[in-house]
C-alpha positions as CSV (number, residue, x, y, z in Angstrom):
1,M,0.0,0.0,0.0
2,A,1.2,3.5,-0.8
3,A,1.5,6.0,2.0
4,L,-1.2,8.7,2.3
5,P,0.0,12.3,2.4
6,L,-2.4,14.4,4.4
7,S,-2.5,17.1,7.0
8,M,-2.8,15.0,10.1
9,S,-4.1,17.8,12.3
10,A,-7.1,18.4,10.0
11,Q,-9.1,15.2,10.5
12,Q,-9.5,12.6,13.2
13,M,-8.6,9.5,11.2
14,P,-8.4,6.0,12.7
15,V,-6.2,5.6,15.7
16,V,-4.4,2.5,14.3
17,Q,-3.4,2.0,10.7
18,T,-1.0,-1.0,11.0
19,K,-3.9,-3.4,11.8
20,Y,-7.6,-3.5,11.5
21,T,-9.2,-2.8,14.9
22,A,-12.7,-2.7,16.3
23,D,-14.8,-2.7,19.5
24,P,-12.7,-0.1,21.4
25,A,-12.6,-0.5,25.2
26,P,-10.5,2.3,26.8
27,M,-9.3,2.0,30.4
28,L,-7.4,4.5,32.6
29,H,-4.4,3.2,34.6
30,N,-1.4,5.1,36.0
31,D,-2.3,8.3,34.0
32,T,-2.2,6.3,30.7
33,I,-5.1,5.3,28.4
34,F,-5.1,1.6,27.7
35,L,-7.1,0.9,24.6
36,Y,-8.1,-2.7,24.2
37,T,-9.6,-3.7,20.8
38,S,-10.8,-6.7,18.9
39,H,-8.9,-7.5,15.7
40,D,-10.2,-8.1,12.2
41,E,-7.7,-10.1,10.2
42,D,-6.3,-8.6,7.0
43,N,-8.0,-11.2,4.8
44,A,-11.4,-11.0,6.5
45,E,-14.5,-11.0,4.3
46,G,-17.0,-11.5,7.1
47,F,-16.1,-11.6,10.8
48,L,-12.7,-13.2,11.2
49,M,-11.4,-12.5,14.7
50,K,-8.9,-14.6,16.7
51,N,-7.3,-12.3,19.3
52,W,-7.4,-9.0,21.2
53,L,-4.9,-6.1,20.9
54,L,-3.7,-3.3,23.1
55,Y,-2.6,0.3,22.4
56,T,-1.6,3.0,24.9
57,T,-1.3,6.8,24.9
58,T,-0.6,9.7,27.3
59,D,-1.2,12.5,24.7
60,M,-4.2,11.3,22.7
61,K,-2.3,11.7,19.5
62,N,0.5,9.1,19.5
63,W,-0.6,5.5,20.2
64,Q,1.9,2.8,21.0
65,D,1.2,-0.7,19.7
66,R,1.5,-3.2,22.6
67,G,0.7,-6.3,20.6
68,I,-1.7,-9.2,21.3
69,V,-2.8,-9.4,24.9
70,A,-5.0,-12.5,24.7
71,G,-6.7,-14.7,22.2
72,L,-9.2,-17.6,21.8
73,E,-6.4,-20.0,22.8
74,N,-6.6,-18.6,26.4
75,F,-10.0,-20.3,26.7
76,E,-9.1,-24.0,26.5
77,W,-12.8,-25.0,26.7
78,Y,-13.5,-23.3,23.4
79,K,-12.3,-25.3,20.4
80,G,-13.1,-22.8,17.6
81,N,-10.7,-20.5,15.7
82,N,-13.0,-17.5,15.2
83,G,-15.2,-15.4,17.4
84,A,-12.9,-13.1,19.5
85,W,-15.6,-10.4,19.7
86,A,-15.9,-7.2,21.8
87,I,-14.1,-7.2,25.2
88,Q,-13.7,-4.9,28.2
89,V,-10.9,-4.8,30.8
90,V,-11.4,-3.4,34.3
91,E,-9.1,-3.2,37.3
92,R,-9.9,-4.2,40.8
93,N,-7.6,-4.7,43.8
94,G,-4.5,-4.7,41.7
95,K,-5.7,-7.3,39.2
96,F,-7.1,-6.8,35.7
97,Y,-10.1,-8.7,34.4
98,L,-10.8,-9.2,30.7
99,Y,-14.4,-10.1,29.8
100,A,-14.9,-11.7,26.4
101,P,-17.8,-13.1,24.4
102,I,-16.9,-16.4,22.7
103,H,-18.9,-16.9,19.5
104,G,-22.0,-18.5,20.8
105,H,-20.4,-20.0,23.9
106,G,-21.3,-17.3,26.4
107,I,-19.0,-14.8,28.1
108,G,-15.6,-15.8,29.6
109,V,-13.3,-14.0,31.9
110,L,-9.5,-13.8,32.1
111,V,-7.3,-12.3,34.8
112,A,-3.8,-10.8,34.9
113,D,-1.5,-9.0,37.3
114,S,-0.6,-6.4,34.7
115,P,-2.7,-4.5,32.1
116,Y,-0.3,-5.9,29.5
117,G,-1.0,-9.5,30.5
118,P,-0.4,-12.4,30.4
119,F,-4.1,-13.1,31.0
120,K,-5.2,-16.5,32.3
121,D,-8.5,-18.2,32.6
122,P,-9.4,-18.7,36.3
123,L,-12.6,-20.7,35.7
124,G,-12.0,-23.1,32.8
125,K,-15.6,-22.4,31.7
126,P,-17.9,-19.5,30.7
127,L,-18.8,-17.0,33.4
128,V,-22.3,-16.6,31.7
129,W,-23.8,-18.8,29.0
130,Q,-27.5,-18.8,28.2
131,K,-27.4,-21.8,25.9
132,E,-30.9,-21.3,24.4
133,H,-29.7,-18.4,22.2
134,W,-26.7,-16.5,20.9
135,E,-27.4,-13.2,22.6
136,D,-24.5,-13.4,25.1
137,I,-22.1,-10.9,23.4
138,D,-20.4,-7.6,24.1
139,P,-20.0,-7.4,27.9
140,T,-19.4,-4.1,29.7
141,V,-18.4,-4.1,33.4
142,F,-18.8,-1.2,35.9
143,I,-17.8,-1.0,39.5
144,D,-20.0,1.4,41.5
145,D,-18.9,3.7,44.3
146,D,-20.1,1.3,46.9
147,G,-18.0,-1.5,45.4
148,Q,-20.8,-3.4,43.7
149,A,-19.8,-4.5,40.2
150,Y,-22.3,-4.9,37.4
151,M,-22.0,-6.7,34.0
152,Y,-24.4,-5.7,31.1
153,W,-24.4,-7.4,27.7
154,G,-26.5,-8.6,24.9
155,N,-27.8,-8.4,21.3
156,P,-30.6,-7.7,20.6
157,N,-31.8,-7.9,24.2
158,L,-30.0,-6.3,27.2
159,Y,-29.0,-8.5,30.2
160,M,-27.4,-7.7,33.6
161,V,-25.9,-9.6,36.6
162,K,-24.3,-8.4,39.8
163,L,-20.7,-9.6,39.9
164,N,-19.2,-10.7,43.2
165,E,-16.1,-9.0,44.6
166,D,-13.9,-11.7,43.1
167,M,-15.1,-10.5,39.7
168,I,-15.2,-14.1,38.3
169,S,-18.6,-15.1,39.8
170,Y,-22.1,-13.5,40.2
171,S,-25.0,-13.5,42.6
172,G,-28.6,-13.6,41.9
173,E,-30.4,-14.2,38.6
174,I,-29.6,-12.9,35.2
175,V,-31.9,-9.9,34.6
176,K,-33.4,-9.2,31.2
177,H,-34.1,-5.5,30.8
178,P,-37.0,-3.9,29.0
179,K,-36.2,-2.9,25.4
180,I,-34.4,0.5,25.1
181,E,-35.4,2.4,22.0
182,D,-32.8,2.0,19.2
183,Y,-30.7,-0.4,21.2
184,Q,-28.9,-3.1,19.1
185,E,-25.7,-4.3,20.9
186,G,-22.3,-3.2,22.4
187,P,-23.4,-1.6,25.7
188,W,-20.9,0.6,27.6
189,M,-21.8,1.5,31.2
190,Y,-20.3,4.2,33.3
191,K,-21.2,6.8,35.9
192,R,-20.7,10.6,35.8
193,G,-22.0,12.8,38.7
194,K,-25.3,11.5,39.9
195,Y,-26.2,9.8,36.6
196,Y,-25.5,6.3,35.2
197,Y,-25.0,6.1,31.4
198,L,-25.5,3.2,29.1
199,A,-24.1,3.9,25.6
200,F,-24.6,1.3,22.8
201,A,-24.5,0.6,19.1
202,S,-27.9,1.7,17.8
203,T,-30.1,-0.3,15.5
204,C,-28.3,-1.7,12.4
205,C,-27.8,-0.8,9.6
206,P,-26.0,1.5,9.5
207,E,-25.5,1.7,13.2
208,G,-24.9,4.9,15.3
209,I,-24.1,5.3,18.9
210,G,-27.1,5.8,21.2
211,Y,-27.4,6.3,24.9
212,A,-29.7,6.0,27.9
213,M,-29.5,7.4,31.4
214,S,-30.7,6.3,34.8
215,K,-30.4,7.3,38.5
216,K,-29.7,3.7,39.5
217,P,-27.1,1.3,38.2
218,T,-29.9,-1.3,37.6
219,G,-32.1,1.0,35.7
220,P,-34.8,1.7,34.6
221,W,-33.0,3.3,31.6
222,Q,-34.4,6.3,29.7
223,Y,-33.4,6.6,26.1
224,K,-31.9,10.0,25.4
225,G,-30.9,10.0,21.8
226,H,-27.6,9.7,19.8
227,I,-24.0,10.4,20.7
228,M,-23.3,9.9,17.0
229,N,-26.2,9.5,14.6
230,H,-26.7,6.7,12.1
231,T,-24.8,7.5,8.9
232,E,-24.1,5.9,5.6
233,R,-20.4,6.9,6.0
234,T,-19.9,3.7,8.1
235,R,-21.8,0.5,8.7
236,G,-21.2,-0.5,12.3
237,N,-20.3,1.2,15.5
238,H,-19.4,0.2,19.0
239,P,-18.8,2.8,21.9
240,G,-16.2,3.1,24.6
241,I,-16.2,6.3,26.7
242,I,-13.7,7.7,29.1
243,D,-12.6,10.9,30.8
244,Y,-8.9,11.9,30.6
245,K,-7.0,15.0,31.7
246,G,-10.1,17.1,32.0
247,K,-11.8,16.0,28.7
248,S,-14.3,13.4,27.8
249,Y,-13.8,11.1,24.8
250,V,-16.1,8.7,22.9
251,F,-14.5,5.9,20.9
252,G,-16.1,3.9,18.1
253,Q,-15.4,2.2,14.8
254,N,-15.7,2.7,11.1
255,S,-14.6,1.6,7.7
256,D,-12.4,4.6,7.0
257,L,-9.1,2.7,6.9
258,L,-10.6,0.1,4.5
259,K,-11.8,2.8,2.3
260,L,-8.3,4.1,1.7
261,D,-7.7,0.7,0.1
262,M,-10.9,-0.4,-1.6
263,P,-14.5,0.8,-2.3
264,E,-16.4,-2.4,-1.3
265,Y,-17.3,-3.3,2.3
266,K,-15.6,-6.1,4.2
267,E,-15.4,-6.7,8.0
268,R,-12.1,-4.9,8.3
269,R,-12.8,-2.1,10.7
270,S,-10.9,0.7,12.3
271,V,-11.2,2.5,15.7
272,S,-11.6,6.3,15.9
273,F,-12.5,8.7,18.7
274,A,-13.6,12.2,19.3
275,E,-14.0,14.6,22.1
276,M,-17.5,14.5,23.7
277,H,-19.3,17.3,25.7
278,Y,-22.2,17.2,28.2
279,N,-25.0,19.6,28.7
280,Q,-25.9,21.1,32.2
281,D,-28.6,18.5,32.7
282,G,-26.1,15.6,32.1
283,S,-27.3,14.8,28.6
284,I,-24.7,14.4,25.9
285,Q,-24.2,16.7,22.9
286,E,-24.3,14.9,19.6
287,V,-20.8,14.3,18.1
288,P,-20.2,14.7,14.4
289,Y,-18.8,11.9,12.3
290,W,-15.2,10.9,13.3
291,T,-13.4,12.7,10.4
292,D,-15.4,15.9,11.0
293,N,-13.7,16.3,14.4
294,T,-10.3,17.5,15.6
295,V,-8.7,16.3,18.8
296,E,-6.0,18.3,20.6
297,Q,-2.8,16.8,21.8
298,V,-2.8,17.0,25.7
299,E,1.0,16.9,26.1
300,W,4.0,17.1,23.9
301,L,6.2,14.1,23.2
302,D,9.7,14.0,24.5
303,P,12.2,13.1,21.8
304,Y,15.1,12.7,24.2
305,L,13.6,9.6,25.7
306,L,13.9,6.2,24.0
307,N,10.8,6.1,21.8
308,E,9.5,2.9,20.2
309,A,8.9,3.1,16.5
310,E,5.5,1.6,16.9
311,K,4.4,4.7,18.9
312,M,2.9,6.9,16.1
313,H,0.1,9.1,15.0
314,W,0.1,7.8,11.4
315,G,1.7,4.9,9.6
316,F,-0.6,3.8,6.8
317,G,0.8,0.9,4.8
318,L,3.1,-0.3,7.6
319,K,2.7,-3.4,9.8
320,T,3.8,-4.3,13.3
321,V,5.0,-7.7,14.5
322,A,6.0,-8.9,18.0
323,K,9.8,-8.5,18.5
324,N,10.0,-11.3,21.0
325,P,6.6,-12.8,21.8
326,W,8.2,-15.3,24.3
327,S,9.8,-12.5,26.5
328,R,8.5,-12.3,30.0
329,N,9.4,-8.6,30.4
330,E,8.9,-7.2,26.8
331,R,6.0,-9.2,25.4
332,W,4.5,-5.9,24.2
333,N,7.6,-4.7,22.2
334,Q,7.0,-4.5,18.4
335,W,9.0,-4.2,15.2
336,V,7.6,-1.8,12.6
337,T,7.9,-3.8,9.4
338,G,6.5,-4.0,5.9
339,I,8.4,-0.8,5.1
340,D,8.2,0.2,1.5
341,D,9.7,3.1,-0.5
342,G,7.8,6.3,0.1
343,E,6.0,5.2,3.3
344,Y,6.5,7.0,6.5
345,I,5.8,7.2,10.2
346,M,4.4,10.5,11.5
347,V,4.8,11.4,15.2
348,S,2.6,14.2,16.4
349,G,3.7,17.2,18.6
350,V,7.4,16.5,19.3
351,D,9.0,19.1,21.6
352,F,12.7,19.5,20.7
353,G,13.2,22.4,23.1
354,D,16.4,24.4,22.4
355,G,17.4,21.9,19.7
356,A,18.6,18.4,19.0
357,K,22.1,17.6,17.7
358,Q,22.1,13.8,17.1
359,L,19.7,11.0,16.3
360,A,20.0,7.3,17.0
361,V,17.8,4.7,15.4
362,N,17.6,0.9,16.1
363,V,17.0,-1.0,12.9
364,R,17.8,-4.2,11.0
365,A,17.8,-5.1,7.2
366,S,18.2,-8.4,5.5
367,L,19.1,-7.3,1.9
368,F,20.0,-3.8,0.6
369,G,18.4,-1.7,3.3
370,G,17.4,1.9,2.5
371,I,17.4,5.4,3.8
372,I,15.4,7.1,6.6
373,E,14.9,10.8,5.9
374,V,13.9,12.7,9.0
375,R,11.6,15.7,8.2
376,L,9.6,18.3,10.1
377,D,5.9,19.1,9.8
378,D,5.2,17.3,6.5
379,V,6.2,14.3,4.5
380,D,7.9,16.8,2.2
381,G,8.9,19.1,5.0
382,E,12.4,20.3,5.9
383,K,14.9,17.4,6.1
384,V,16.9,17.7,9.4
385,A,18.6,14.3,9.4
386,E,19.3,11.3,7.2
387,V,20.2,7.8,8.3
388,I,21.6,5.3,5.7
389,V,20.6,1.8,6.7
390,P,22.9,-0.9,5.2
391,C,22.4,-4.7,5.2
392,T,22.7,-5.7,8.8
393,K,22.2,-9.4,8.1
394,L,19.0,-9.2,10.2
395,K,20.9,-8.2,13.3
396,Q,19.6,-5.1,15.1
397,E,22.1,-2.2,15.0
398,E,22.1,1.3,16.4
399,L,22.8,3.9,13.7
400,R,23.4,7.6,14.3
401,A,23.2,10.8,12.3
402,Y,23.7,14.5,13.0
403,V,20.7,16.7,13.2
404,S,20.4,20.2,11.7
405,S,19.8,23.2,13.9
406,S,16.2,23.5,12.7
407,A,15.1,20.7,15.0
408,K,14.0,22.9,17.9
409,G,10.6,23.8,19.3
410,V,7.5,21.8,18.7
411,H,7.0,20.0,15.4
412,D,5.3,17.0,13.9
413,L,8.1,14.5,13.1
414,Y,8.2,12.3,9.9
415,F,10.4,9.3,9.4
416,V,10.3,8.9,5.6
417,F,11.6,5.7,4.1
418,K,13.4,5.5,0.7
419,G,14.6,2.5,-1.3
420,G,16.9,2.2,-4.2
421,K,17.0,0.6,-7.6
422,R,17.6,-2.9,-6.2
423,Q,14.9,-2.8,-3.5
424,Q,11.7,-0.9,-3.2
425,R,9.8,-3.0,-0.7
426,N,10.5,-4.6,2.8
427,L,13.4,-2.2,3.2
428,M,14.1,-2.7,6.9
429,D,12.5,-3.3,10.3
430,F,12.4,-0.3,12.7
431,D,12.6,-0.8,16.5
432,S,13.2,2.6,18.2
433,W,14.6,6.1,18.0
434,Q,16.0,8.8,20.3
435,F,17.4,12.3,19.9
436,F,20.3,13.8,21.8
437,K,21.1,17.4,22.8
């Protein structure tokens, strides 16, 4: 795929471009947004979903790929190889609980000591499974101020149970709620002030994001309208909502990444988000379609720290693969790969301060390598450094280059990849970069 030149500040394009992502589930932990997603495979025609992914940010512009956090193989009682649908992860008492629907086999739960995993199945069976139907999908879990946890789920009906403090069992009966106007699936429950909110994917097709409010965590729920209206610009949607650094954000999904590649629809979705605002009465102002929004960067990126290459704002055409999936300490670390001539990584809002003098990159190349041009503010912007990457025989090497005096203050940073006559594709793998004063 060719790279897409565009002004990245002008539109809110999908968060991730190196993989297809859907069903966003944001979680706040240690002042970082952890965004868990489902994963549409690159060759998906219909739903083809085998694992779940994780991305993190502290600035709402640059998202770091943390790789696969769990997959269907974590549930040994499920023998299928498809059906890793929408999850949510919540933290309680220092542990992290991942709730997952398993393709007609109910809802399972995994637990980990870290938000990065590894996640393990504590039950060896579904947490919930109403075997008489296939409505047990899309769980959302909320822990109220009094410590009581609730799980809602369901398509097309809405169900609820009260979870026990162990978060892997429940008390009482499964409650089927009265139909909420325009409700389809994908509930997301949270509390703000004195109100409880239930956002959801509204009736298909195309889906929007609707919401209901209540004064109690168990309802009754009053339908309030749309957070994002139904639109032909996308087919499906699925909400995740979070507050971060004084702002509220709604996440959802679309087909925008797919449309950069082809006109027809396939189940290859992409996650986007937008800032969301409330009215004085607690109701939510309707949000325009994803690309009609702009989102401000909430802090600048420090180029003098070691930055992973997979932390980026834009990298269309590139791919990421696990650097060492068997590592206990760096399971999340990724290579940026699939690098072709003319493609680039864009990093938003980099603060060089008084100026950088040197750049180090960690890369590897198996054949002829290529060149990394380092540019400011645009893919064709001022070139401030150039790194020649030779054949490293697939061994990782640190390469350094001097940086021009223009690299000071705040800029968008572009790593532009160039090939030669002998090699135009798969030029190198890119691990990390760091500037020095």
